[in-house]
N, CA and C of each residue as an Amber inpcrd file, in Angstrom:
protein
   570
 -24.0520000  75.7090000   8.6370000 -23.6670000  74.5420000   7.8180000
 -23.3640000  73.3160000   8.7150000 -23.8340000  72.1510000   8.3170000
 -23.7570000  70.9900000   9.2020000 -22.4370000  70.2400000   8.8450000
 -21.8950000  69.5100000   9.9020000 -20.6630000  68.6760000   9.7100000
 -21.0330000  67.6510000   8.6400000 -19.9760000  67.1640000   8.0330000
 -20.0920000  66.1750000   6.9190000 -20.8290000  64.8950000   7.3870000
 -22.0110000  64.7160000   6.8040000 -22.9050000  63.6550000   7.1800000
 -22.3440000  62.2420000   6.9250000 -21.5780000  62.0860000   5.8240000
 -21.0240000  60.8100000   5.5090000 -20.0840000  60.3650000   6.6020000
 -19.2200000  61.2470000   7.1070000 -18.3200000  60.9340000   8.1800000
 -19.0980000  60.5360000   9.4850000 -20.0850000  61.3680000   9.7790000
 -20.8200000  61.1350000  10.9870000 -21.6010000  59.8320000  10.9490000
 -22.0960000  59.4570000   9.8220000 -22.8200000  58.1300000   9.7170000
 -21.7680000  57.0150000   9.8830000 -20.6900000  57.1080000   9.2090000
 -19.5770000  56.1460000   9.2230000 -19.1250000  55.9880000  10.7770000
 -18.8940000  57.1150000  11.4100000 -18.4370000  57.0690000  12.7940000
 -19.4190000  56.4040000  13.7120000 -20.7460000  56.7410000  13.5070000
 -21.7450000  56.1640000  14.3500000 -21.8620000  54.6250000  14.1240000
 -21.8040000  54.1780000  12.8890000 -21.8370000  52.7570000  12.5870000
 -20.6470000  52.0460000  13.2950000 -19.4450000  52.6420000  13.2020000
 -18.2570000  52.0490000  13.8230000 -18.4500000  52.0120000  15.3470000
 -18.8960000  53.0340000  15.9660000 -19.1460000  53.1510000  17.3840000
 -20.1660000  52.1180000  17.8260000 -21.2620000  52.0090000  17.1260000
 -22.2440000  51.0330000  17.5130000 -21.7820000  49.5950000  17.3880000
 -21.0390000  49.3810000  16.2620000 -20.5040000  47.9950000  15.9850000
 -19.6060000  47.5550000  17.1100000 -18.7650000  48.4900000  17.5380000
 -17.7860000  48.1990000  18.5800000 -18.5370000  48.0250000  19.9360000
 -19.5950000  48.7180000  20.1910000 -20.3850000  48.6870000  21.3930000
 -21.0130000  47.3130000  21.5180000 -21.4430000  46.7180000  20.4410000
 -22.0950000  45.3520000  20.5570000 -21.0720000  44.2610000  20.3470000
 -19.7730000  44.6160000  20.1050000 -18.7060000  43.6450000  20.1170000
 -18.6600000  42.7520000  18.8160000 -19.0090000  43.2900000  17.6930000
 -18.7940000  42.4390000  16.5020000 -17.7720000  43.0200000  15.5910000
 -17.2360000  42.1680000  14.7040000 -16.2140000  42.6000000  13.7480000
 -16.8720000  43.2240000  12.5100000 -16.0040000  43.8150000  11.7200000
 -16.4500000  44.3060000  10.4310000 -17.0680000  43.2300000   9.5720000
 -16.3110000  42.0640000   9.5520000 -16.8420000  40.8990000   8.7940000
 -18.1570000  40.4260000   9.3340000 -18.4430000  40.3230000  10.6140000
 -19.6590000  39.9030000  11.1800000 -20.7970000  40.9050000  10.8370000
 -20.5350000  42.1390000  10.8610000 -21.6130000  43.1420000  10.4360000
 -21.8640000  43.0110000   9.0340000 -20.8220000  42.8420000   8.1540000
 -21.0870000  42.6140000   6.6730000 -21.9030000  41.3940000   6.4490000
 -21.6000000  40.3080000   7.1210000 -22.4180000  39.0600000   7.0090000
 -23.8440000  39.3110000   7.3820000 -24.0740000  39.9700000   8.4690000
 -25.4600000  40.2490000   9.0030000 -26.1970000  41.1370000   8.0260000
 -25.4750000  42.0410000   7.2890000 -26.1050000  43.0230000   6.4010000
 -26.1550000  42.6110000   4.9760000 -25.4780000  41.4770000   4.7230000
 -25.4540000  40.9350000   3.2850000 -24.7560000  41.8820000   2.4050000
 -23.5800000  42.4440000   2.9120000 -22.7460000  43.3180000   2.0740000
 -21.2720000  42.8590000   2.2540000 -20.3610000  43.4650000   1.5420000
 -18.9970000  43.0160000   1.6330000 -18.2690000  43.7100000   2.8600000
 -17.2440000  43.0910000   3.3310000 -16.4510000  43.6050000   4.3780000
 -15.8480000  44.9190000   3.9550000 -15.3860000  45.0170000   2.6930000
 -14.7680000  46.2260000   2.0750000 -15.7510000  47.3930000   2.1480000
 -17.0370000  47.1330000   1.8810000 -18.0320000  48.2070000   1.8930000
 -18.2460000  48.7550000   3.3000000 -18.3010000  47.8550000   4.3110000
 -18.4320000  48.2750000   5.6990000 -17.2190000  49.1690000   6.0810000
 -16.0590000  48.7060000   5.7420000 -14.8380000  49.4550000   6.0420000
 -14.8500000  50.7710000   5.3930000 -15.2460000  50.8880000   4.1700000
 -15.3270000  52.1680000   3.4330000 -16.3990000  53.0850000   4.1320000
 -17.4610000  52.5620000   4.5020000 -18.5010000  53.3670000   5.1050000
 -17.9670000  53.9150000   6.5270000 -17.3650000  53.0170000   7.2780000
 -16.9280000  53.4030000   8.6280000 -15.7990000  54.5210000   8.5260000
 -15.0490000  54.4400000   7.4480000 -13.9700000  55.4200000   7.2890000
 -14.3500000  56.5960000   6.4630000 -15.6250000  56.7950000   6.1550000
 -16.1730000  57.9930000   5.4900000 -15.7430000  58.0920000   4.0230000
 -15.4720000  56.8980000   3.4520000 -15.0510000  56.9880000   2.0310000
 -16.1890000  56.7260000   1.1040000 -17.3200000  56.2130000   1.5570000
 -18.4550000  56.0320000   0.6810000 -19.7440000  56.0920000   1.4970000
 -20.8720000  56.3240000   0.7490000 -22.1330000  56.3290000   1.4150000
 -22.9960000  55.2760000   0.6440000 -23.5040000  54.2680000   1.3950000
 -24.2750000  53.2350000   0.6850000 -25.6950000  53.8170000   0.2530000
 -26.3960000  52.9710000  -0.5210000 -27.7210000  53.3510000  -0.8260000
 -28.5810000  53.3420000   0.4120000 -29.7190000  53.9930000   0.4330000
 -30.5670000  54.1010000   1.5830000 -30.9870000  52.7080000   2.1040000
 -31.3090000  51.7880000   1.1800000 -31.7840000  50.4340000   1.6030000
 -30.6020000  49.7150000   2.2860000 -29.3930000  49.8480000   1.7230000
 -28.2190000  49.1460000   2.3250000 -27.9480000  49.7450000   3.7490000
 -28.0540000  51.0920000   3.8400000 -27.7780000  51.7840000   5.1410000
 -28.8030000  51.3020000   6.1340000 -30.0130000  51.2020000   5.7900000
 -31.0450000  50.7410000   6.7280000 -30.8470000  49.2960000   7.1300000
 -30.3560000  48.4430000   6.1900000 -30.0320000  47.0390000   6.5750000
 -28.7940000  46.9890000   7.5630000 -27.8930000  47.8720000   7.3280000
 -26.6950000  47.8520000   8.2230000 -27.1440000  48.3640000   9.6980000
 -27.9550000  49.4030000   9.6630000 -28.4310000  49.9090000  11.0030000
 -29.2480000  48.8890000  11.7870000 -30.0850000  48.1340000  11.0030000
 -30.8750000  47.1220000  11.5820000 -29.9670000  45.9690000  12.0710000
 -28.9800000  45.6820000  11.3470000 -28.0230000  44.6280000  11.7540000
 -27.2850000  44.9930000  13.0280000 -27.2630000  46.3110000  13.3550000
 -26.6630000  46.7860000  14.6260000 -27.6300000  46.7500000  15.8310000
 -28.8470000  46.2130000  15.5360000 -29.9420000  46.1540000  16.5240000
 -30.2130000  47.5790000  17.0570000 -30.2520000  48.5020000  16.1130000
 -30.4790000  49.9360000  16.4910000 -31.7070000  50.4080000  15.8330000
 -32.4850000  51.2420000  16.5610000 -33.6580000  51.9310000  16.0410000
 -33.1920000  52.9910000  15.0870000 -33.8180000  53.0720000  13.9500000
 -33.4250000  54.0690000  12.9190000 -33.5530000  55.5100000  13.4920000
 -34.6260000  55.8050000  14.1870000 -34.7580000  57.1660000  14.7040000
 -33.6870000  57.5020000  15.7260000 -33.3350000  56.5950000  16.5510000
 -32.2510000  56.7680000  17.5190000 -30.9120000  56.9740000  16.8380000
 -30.6420000  56.1720000  15.7910000 -29.3680000  56.2320000  15.0160000
 -29.2540000  57.6500000  14.4360000 -30.3020000  58.0860000  13.7320000
 -30.1580000  59.4010000  13.0400000 -30.2420000  60.5960000  13.9540000
 -30.8140000  60.4070000  15.1570000 -30.8030000  61.4430000  16.1280000
 -29.3440000  61.6430000  16.5840000 -28.5890000  60.6010000  16.7530000
 -27.1660000  60.6740000  17.1620000 -26.3440000  61.3270000  16.1460000
 -26.7340000  61.1310000  14.8550000 -25.9270000  61.6080000  13.6580000
 -26.1040000  63.1160000  13.4870000 -27.2990000  63.6000000  13.7910000
 -27.6190000  65.0300000  13.5590000 -26.5970000  65.9220000  14.2880000
 -26.3040000  67.0080000  13.6120000 -25.3060000  67.9750000  14.1510000
 -26.0780000  69.2930000  14.3590000 -25.8920000  69.9290000  15.4840000
 -26.4810000  71.1910000  15.7320000 -25.3660000  72.2810000  15.7420000
 -24.0900000  71.8310000  15.6300000 -23.0260000  72.8020000  15.6610000
 -23.0310000  73.6880000  14.3970000 -22.9400000  74.9760000  14.5330000
 -22.9380000  75.8960000  13.5110000 -21.5130000  76.0650000  13.0200000
 -21.2920000  76.3390000  11.6980000 -19.9850000  76.5370000  11.1270000
 -19.4190000  77.9240000  11.6030000 -18.1680000  77.8380000  12.0090000
 -17.4210000  79.0430000  12.2790000 -16.4310000  79.4150000  11.1820000
 -16.1600000  80.6840000  11.0530000 -15.3200000  81.1680000   9.9860000
 -13.8500000  80.6240000  10.1960000 -13.4940000  80.3470000  11.4010000
 -12.1850000  79.8600000  11.7160000 -12.3540000  78.4880000  12.5180000
 -11.7730000  77.4340000  12.0410000 -11.8610000  76.1740000  12.7950000
 -10.4960000  75.7300000  13.2050000 -10.2780000  75.4840000  14.4340000
  -8.9140000  75.0050000  14.9630000  -9.1890000  73.5570000  15.3890000
  -8.3140000  72.6520000  14.8590000  -8.4230000  71.3050000  15.3600000
  -7.0760000  70.8470000  15.8970000  -6.9450000  70.5130000  17.1370000
  -5.7580000  70.1010000  17.8330000  -5.3680000  68.7400000  17.3890000
  -4.0100000  68.4880000  17.3090000  -3.4810000  67.2220000  16.7920000
  -3.9930000  66.0590000  17.6560000  -4.2380000  66.2600000  18.9590000
  -4.7150000  65.1960000  19.8020000  -6.0830000  64.7090000  19.3650000
  -6.8660000  65.4860000  18.5950000  -8.2270000  65.1120000  18.2510000
  -8.2610000  64.5450000  16.8030000  -7.1130000  64.4090000  16.1330000
  -7.0570000  63.7900000  14.8710000  -7.5830000  62.3480000  14.9270000
  -8.4370000  61.9850000  14.0230000  -9.1110000  60.6750000  14.1130000
  -8.3460000  59.6750000  13.3280000  -7.7510000  58.6030000  13.9910000
  -7.0650000  57.5280000  13.2920000  -8.0150000  56.6170000  12.5830000
  -7.6300000  56.1840000  11.4440000  -8.4810000  55.1880000  10.6960000
  -7.6000000  54.3590000   9.8460000  -8.1350000  53.2570000   9.4050000
  -7.4660000  52.3970000   8.4820000  -8.2410000  52.1830000   7.2360000
  -7.5300000  51.8550000   6.1710000  -8.2750000  51.5300000   4.9020000
  -8.0370000  50.0390000   4.6450000  -8.8780000  49.4170000   3.9510000
  -8.7910000  47.9990000   3.6530000  -7.5570000  47.6550000   2.8380000
  -7.0570000  46.4640000   3.1290000  -5.9260000  45.8260000   2.3300000
  -4.6290000  46.6900000   2.4090000  -4.3200000  47.1980000   3.6400000
  -3.0880000  47.9580000   3.7580000  -2.2100000  47.3310000   4.8470000
  -0.9030000  47.5800000   4.7650000   0.0100000  47.2460000   5.8080000
   0.9870000  48.3780000   5.9310000   1.1350000  48.9550000   7.0880000
   2.0900000  49.9930000   7.3530000   1.5390000  51.3750000   6.9390000
   0.2880000  51.5450000   6.6610000  -0.2630000  52.8190000   6.3790000
  -1.0650000  53.3390000   7.6480000  -0.6750000  54.5370000   8.1980000
  -1.2780000  55.0060000   9.4370000  -1.8700000  56.3780000   9.0840000
  -3.1910000  56.3890000   8.8980000  -3.8820000  57.5810000   8.5690000
  -4.4080000  58.2810000   9.7330000  -4.5110000  59.6180000   9.6650000
  -5.1400000  60.4770000  10.6990000  -5.9490000  61.5230000   9.9280000
  -7.2830000  61.4620000  10.1330000  -8.1190000  62.4950000   9.4870000
  -8.0390000  63.7230000  10.3180000  -7.6570000  64.8370000   9.6670000
  -7.4390000  66.0780000  10.4120000  -8.5460000  67.0360000  10.2360000
  -9.3060000  66.9270000   9.1340000 -10.4210000  67.9090000   8.8830000
 -11.2060000  67.3660000   7.7090000 -12.5410000  67.5040000   7.9050000
 -13.4760000  67.2050000   6.8100000 -14.6670000  68.1380000   6.9600000
 -15.0350000  68.7510000   5.8400000 -16.1850000  69.7470000   5.9250000
 -16.8560000  69.7780000   4.5520000 -18.0980000  69.8620000   4.5540000
 -18.8810000  70.0420000   3.3110000 -19.1810000  71.4910000   3.1830000
 -18.8480000  72.0570000   2.0310000 -19.1190000  73.4930000   1.6680000
 -20.0140000  73.4890000   0.5020000 -21.2470000  73.9920000   0.7410000
 -22.2430000  73.9260000  -0.3540000 -22.3590000  72.5720000  -0.9820000
 -21.7640000  72.3990000  -2.1880000 -21.8740000  71.0890000  -2.8640000
 -20.5210000  70.3820000  -2.9800000 -19.5270000  70.7870000  -2.3000000
 -18.2080000  70.1940000  -2.3240000 -17.7660000  69.8110000  -0.9220000
 -16.9850000  68.7110000  -0.8560000 -16.4370000  68.1660000   0.4060000
 -14.8670000  68.1720000   0.2740000 -14.2130000  68.6190000   1.3060000
 -12.7800000  68.4620000   1.3910000 -12.4610000  67.6420000   2.5850000
 -11.5900000  66.6570000   2.4290000 -11.1950000  65.7830000   3.5300000
  -9.7080000  65.8550000   3.5560000  -9.1810000  66.2750000   4.7490000
  -7.7460000  66.5120000   4.9740000  -7.1630000  65.3950000   5.9250000
  -6.1010000  64.7390000   5.4580000  -5.6000000  63.5860000   6.1470000
  -4.0950000  63.6620000   6.2690000  -3.5210000  63.1730000   7.3540000
  -2.0800000  62.9940000   7.4230000  -1.8540000  61.4820000   7.3460000
  -0.9080000  61.0320000   6.4680000  -0.5800000  59.6800000   6.3200000
   0.8910000  59.5430000   6.7290000   1.1550000  58.6080000   7.6770000
   2.5730000  58.1600000   7.9960000   2.6500000  56.8270000   7.2640000
   3.6050000  56.6850000   6.3360000   3.8010000  55.5830000   5.5620000
   5.0980000  54.8990000   5.9020000   5.0740000  53.7700000   6.4970000
   6.2180000  53.0190000   6.9360000   6.9870000  52.4720000   5.8010000
   8.3750000  52.2820000   5.9080000   9.1170000  51.5420000   4.8150000
   8.5530000  50.2310000   4.5600000   8.5680000  49.8260000   3.2760000
   8.0700000  48.5710000   2.8470000   6.6420000  48.2620000   3.0400000
   5.7900000  49.3790000   3.2760000   4.3100000  49.2240000   3.3820000
   3.7520000  48.8100000   2.0710000   2.5790000  48.3270000   2.1290000
   1.9610000  47.8720000   0.8810000   0.4540000  47.9560000   0.8370000
  -0.0410000  48.0760000  -0.3440000  -1.4800000  47.9990000  -0.6420000
  -1.6420000  47.8680000  -2.1570000  -2.7800000  47.3410000  -2.6190000
  -3.0020000  47.3170000  -4.0460000  -3.2610000  48.7780000  -4.5510000
  -3.2190000  48.8620000  -5.8370000  -3.5950000  50.1560000  -6.4700000
  -5.1130000  50.3990000  -6.1080000  -5.4240000  51.6730000  -5.8680000
  -6.8380000  52.0480000  -5.4730000  -7.2830000  53.1640000  -6.4030000
  -8.5220000  53.4460000  -6.4320000  -9.1530000  54.5760000  -7.0610000
 -10.0250000  55.2910000  -5.9750000 -10.2030000  56.5710000  -6.0810000
 -11.0680000  57.3690000  -5.2320000 -11.9110000  58.2760000  -6.1380000
 -13.0860000  58.5980000  -5.6410000 -13.9610000  59.5320000  -6.3950000
 -13.6590000  60.9510000  -6.0260000 -12.3860000  61.3330000  -6.0540000
 -12.0200000  62.6700000  -5.6530000 -10.6870000  63.0610000  -6.3500000
 -10.4690000  64.3330000  -6.4500000  -9.1190000  64.7970000  -6.8310000
  -8.2630000  64.7460000  -5.5390000  -7.0160000  64.3260000  -5.7110000
  -6.1620000  64.1500000  -4.5040000  -4.9340000  65.0510000  -4.6800000
  -4.6770000  65.7390000  -3.6180000  -3.4630000  66.5910000  -3.4710000
  -2.6290000  65.9800000  -2.3260000  -1.3160000  65.7170000  -2.6530000
  -0.4050000  65.1390000  -1.6480000   0.7750000  66.1710000  -1.4680000
   1.1040000  66.4220000  -0.2160000   2.3000000  67.2290000   0.0530000
   3.2050000  66.4210000   1.0140000   4.4040000  66.1920000   0.5960000
   5.3200000  65.4090000   1.3660000   5.9940000  66.2270000   2.4260000
   5.5870000  65.9550000   3.6780000   6.1220000  66.7150000   4.8330000
   7.4850000  66.1980000   5.1950000   7.7130000  64.9070000   5.1570000
   8.9290000  64.3190000   5.6260000   9.1860000  63.0580000   4.8100000
  10.4910000  62.8600000   4.4630000  10.9220000  61.5690000   3.8360000
  10.8230000  61.6140000   2.2920000  10.7320000  60.3520000   1.7380000
  10.6770000  60.2080000   0.2950000   9.6090000  59.1630000   0.0180000
   9.0070000  59.2450000  -1.1870000   7.9690000  58.2890000  -1.6120000
   7.9090000  58.2010000  -3.1210000   7.5320000  57.0810000  -3.6820000
   7.2790000  56.8970000  -5.0960000   5.8070000  56.8010000  -5.2500000
   5.1750000  57.6090000  -6.0520000   3.7340000  57.5320000  -6.3180000
   3.5560000  56.7620000  -7.6520000   2.9460000  55.5730000  -7.5680000
   2.7650000  54.7140000  -8.7380000   1.4520000  54.8400000  -9.3370000
   1.3940000  54.9660000 -10.6570000   0.1840000  54.9190000 -11.4210000
   0.3830000  53.7410000 -12.3670000  -0.6180000  53.4260000 -13.1020000
  -0.5780000  52.2340000 -14.0150000   0.6060000  52.2240000 -14.9340000
   0.9730000  53.3580000 -15.5320000   2.0610000  53.4080000 -16.5320000
   3.1800000  54.3740000 -16.1530000   3.2020000  54.9210000 -14.9500000
   4.2400000  55.8320000 -14.5710000   4.4370000  55.9000000 -13.0350000
   5.6720000  56.1480000 -12.6720000   5.9480000  56.3460000 -11.2310000
   6.6270000  57.7310000 -11.0170000   6.1700000  58.4410000 -10.0360000
   6.7660000  59.8050000  -9.7540000   7.4380000  59.7340000  -8.3920000
   8.6850000  60.1430000  -8.3490000   9.4410000  60.1930000  -7.0740000
   9.2560000  61.4860000  -6.4190000   8.9110000  61.5540000  -5.1450000
   8.6900000  62.7770000  -4.4220000   9.6570000  62.7890000  -3.2720000
  10.2900000  64.0060000  -3.0500000  11.0960000  64.2680000  -1.8480000
  10.3780000  65.2390000  -0.9910000  10.8650000  65.3480000   0.2400000
  10.3300000  66.2740000   1.2010000  10.0980000  67.6410000   0.5430000
   8.8480000  68.1780000   0.7320000   8.4700000  69.4670000   0.1780000
   7.8980000  69.4070000  -1.2380000   7.9020000  68.2710000  -1.9040000
   7.2420000  68.0960000  -3.1970000   5.8230000  67.8160000  -2.9550000
   5.0500000  68.0860000  -3.9980000   3.5850000  67.7720000  -3.9540000
   3.1490000  67.2590000  -5.2870000   1.9440000  66.6760000  -5.2600000
   1.3460000  66.0980000  -6.4560000  -0.1820000  66.2650000  -6.4130000
  -0.8000000  66.5450000  -7.5110000  -2.3260000  66.6940000  -7.5960000
  -2.6900000  65.8230000  -8.7410000  -3.7270000  64.9730000  -8.5240000
  -4.1840000  64.0550000  -9.5890000  -5.6330000  63.6820000  -9.3920000
  -6.1980000  63.1390000 -10.4710000  -7.5750000  62.6620000 -10.4000000
  -7.5260000  61.2660000  -9.8310000  -8.1730000  61.1190000  -8.7120000
  -8.1640000  59.8260000  -7.9240000  -8.7580000  58.6270000  -8.6480000
  -9.4310000  58.9570000  -9.7510000  -9.9910000  57.8160000 -10.4800000
  -8.9500000  57.0490000 -11.3690000  -7.7600000  57.6180000 -11.3290000
  -6.5530000  56.8530000 -11.9360000  -6.0830000  55.8540000 -10.8540000
  -5.9600000  54.6120000 -11.2360000  -5.4080000  53.6750000 -10.1730000
  -4.0400000  54.0780000  -9.7540000  -3.8990000  54.1280000  -8.4380000
  -2.5830000  54.6910000  -7.8450000  -2.3230000  54.0570000  -6.4750000
  -1.0570000  54.1670000  -6.0590000  -0.6560000  53.8690000  -4.7110000
   0.7090000  54.4760000  -4.4130000   0.9310000  54.8510000  -3.1250000
   2.2960000  55.3360000  -2.7810000   3.1030000  54.1760000  -2.3230000
   4.4030000  54.1540000  -2.5530000   5.2990000  53.1760000  -2.1770000
   6.4970000  53.7460000  -1.5110000   6.7990000  53.2630000  -0.2350000
   7.9490000  53.7630000   0.4770000   8.9590000  52.5960000   0.5690000
   9.9400000  52.6170000  -0.3320000  11.0060000  51.6580000  -0.3650000
  12.2990000  52.2910000   0.2590000  12.1130000  53.2420000   1.1080000
  13.2850000  53.9840000   1.6460000  13.3460000  53.5450000   3.1330000
  14.3770000  54.0200000   3.8560000  14.7160000  53.4770000   5.0920000
  13.9330000  54.1280000   6.2440000  13.1050000  55.1080000   6.0220000
  12.4120000  55.7200000   7.1650000  10.9350000  56.0880000   6.7650000
  10.1280000  56.2270000   7.7770000   8.7180000  56.5260000   7.5860000
   8.6160000  57.9220000   6.9160000   7.7260000  57.9920000   5.9320000
   7.4820000  59.3340000   5.3340000   6.1100000  59.7620000   5.7580000
   6.0090000  61.0410000   5.8320000   4.7290000  61.6850000   6.2830000
   4.2470000  62.6230000   5.2150000   2.9260000  62.5430000   4.8960000
   2.3830000  63.3960000   3.8290000   0.9770000  63.8960000   4.2560000
   0.7360000  65.1460000   3.8720000  -0.5640000  65.7240000   4.0320000
  -1.3090000  65.4050000   2.7040000  -2.5820000  64.9220000   2.9530000
  -3.3870000  64.5580000   1.7710000  -4.6650000  65.3490000   1.8610000
  -5.0920000  65.9440000   0.7680000  -6.4110000  66.6280000   0.6280000
  -7.1820000  65.9120000  -0.4690000  -8.3840000  65.4490000  -0.0860000
  -9.2640000  64.8690000  -1.0910000 -10.3440000  65.9250000  -1.3370000
 -10.5930000  66.2210000  -2.6280000 -11.6210000  67.1340000  -3.0230000
 -12.7610000  66.3680000  -3.7530000 -13.9120000  66.2720000  -3.0830000
 -15.0540000  65.5500000  -3.6420000 -16.0330000  66.4970000  -4.1720000
 -16.4890000  66.2540000  -5.4370000 -17.4910000  67.0640000  -6.0210000
 -18.8760000  66.3890000  -5.9100000 -19.8500000  67.0560000  -5.3410000
 -21.1580000  66.4270000  -5.2480000 -21.9730000  66.5770000  -6.4720000
């Protein structure tokens, strides 16, 4: 089974963008797409249409064959996968302040993908409500947090968890005195 292709494409775009020294906004302008879309692609949150992907790759002055050769994975799936904390991939989401994400594991199994992330959420951090195309499971490892939905807020303490359809507008809010840490699992259905 191959590694998650969406993440590998996003990582390769980010790597090549940084190699040529342009910003997300500059790549968006060259590709005629939004800055938010480039950010979502680089962070493995979405896959653009084939034509948009080709435009982005061309905007990176990269040959399509070379790009996809780099993305291909030859690593076979093992029954047990260990990932050391030093190798967790840090990433950012658009329009956030004080959110520190670390992707700890992502894998596609048959027709489903699971993405596991650790989020350190600073006090007074902020972002607008978001939606995701996944079911989301959150486990509060440390601290306190309020999970806001359009019409309800749920208070979570250390050890509490929540599972919800990410298509509901939502955001976590940390109005408490210390950083909270949560394990997040995104379940994507293909």
